[in-house]
N, C-alpha and C positions, 0 to 999 in steps of 0.2 A: 136683914129677911127675918121673920119670928121662925118660931120653931114649929109654929099651927101651919104656916104657909109653907111650910117645908116636907111635914112628911104628910100635907094635902099632897102636894102636888107629887110626893111617891108614892102615894095607895093610887093614883090616878093616871099614872104611867106604868104602876103593873099592870094594871085592867087593863090598858089601852096594849099593853106591849105584849096581852096574850090572844085579843083579838087580833093586831096584827099576824100574829105570829101563826092562828090558828088562817090566816088568809092568804101569809106565804104557804104554806104549807099547801094550801086546796090549788094555789100555783102554779106548785112544784106538782104536783098529783097529776092534774088536768093537761098538762103539760101535752101536749100534738103541732103538727105541721103549721097553724095557724102566732104559733111561738117565733119562728122565723123571721115574718115579718118586721119582731124590733127591732131598733135601729140603733146599735151599738155605741157610733162613734159619737150621733150627737147627743146622748142619754150619757155620755163616757163628759161632756163636754160640761152638760148643766147637773151632774153629779159632783164637776170641781168647783160650780156658782157656792151650791149650797152646801161644801165643806168648807169654801171663804167665805162664808156665810155665820158659820161656826165659830171662823175663827174671831172673825168681825163682833160678834155677840159675845165671845169674851171680850172683845177690847173693850163696848162697851157696860158690859157690867160695873165699870167705874163712875157707869154716871152720866159716860158724853154722849151729848142728843147726837154729834156727827157723826160718833161710830152706829149707833143706836138707826139714824138711816137711813148708814151702809148695808146694816144687816135688814132693814126692811128691805134698801133697791135689793141686797141680790135675791133673797125670797121673793120676790116679784119674779126680777128674771128668770129663777126657778121655776116659777110658774106656769110663765109666760111661756116655758120652753117646752115642757111637758108638756102644756095644753097643745099647743102646736103642733108637740109629736102625737098624740091623739085623735088631732084632727086626720091627719096621713095616716094614721093604722085604719080607720075609720074608712078611707077613703078608699084603698087597695083591701078594704072587703074585710077588714077586723074588727069586728064589731060584739057585742055581750050576747046579743042570739045566736052569733056563727058558731059558737062552740063552748064548753063546761073549759076551756085556757080564755076561751075573750070574756067569758062571761069576768069566772075572776080576777083574771085581768085589769079590764074596765074598773069592778069593786074599787078595787087592791086600788089600783092608780087616784077611783076620785075618792078613797074617803083617805086617802093620803095628803090628796091635793084641799080639801076640807081642811084639815088640821093645819097645815100651813097656813087657810090664810087666815085663820081661828088665832097660829101666835103675831103672826102680821097686826093681826087690829089689834089682838091684846097684847102690842111693846110697842104700836102708836097710841092707844088712847092710854094705855096707862106703865108710859114711860122707869115711873119711879119705883116699879113693881120691875123692875129690869132684872133681877136674882131669880125671881121664882118664872119668870117666861124663861129667862135663859136655861134654865132646869128642861122644861117645853121642848124648845129649840135642840136641846142636843140630842132630845130624845131620839126628835124630827131627824133629824143629819142622822145617827145610828140605825132607826129601821129603814132609812131608805138607801144605806150600803144594803143594809142585808136585802131587801126590793131589788135592789140593782143586779148585784152577786146571783141572788136565786132565777131572776125573770130574764134581765138583758145578760147578765154576763152568761149565762148559761146555755142563752140558748146562738152562742154564737160561737159554741160548743159542738 
């Protein structure tokens, strides 16, 4: 991986980190009764799947196409789980227009989901750039842990 690619990715991750940090702060600030509708158990399972994908990504850094495929598959399972939860939350009455927490929560989860889609696509299209994409993947896993702790785990308290 070239030094320029690492520096470019690091700069992007710093900017993206600030973006997610501010969205997480907003979701904490606007916490209300609607946050009690979050599904801690299901999201815990999908969080474990995302963390397993980070381990698979670490293994994929060797250039193994099998580990790249495992990483992609686990990422897709995570996205499917989070999409399913979003649909469930909407059906239970939690929407973007229902409250400021709903607005920040759905914005945060949608932006995270979009970035997971981008990471999956980059890994599928650019398997030779697995180390640079890996930096992004690890970053997203860390961001999700922060999102999970700030929204799901706090809703259980």
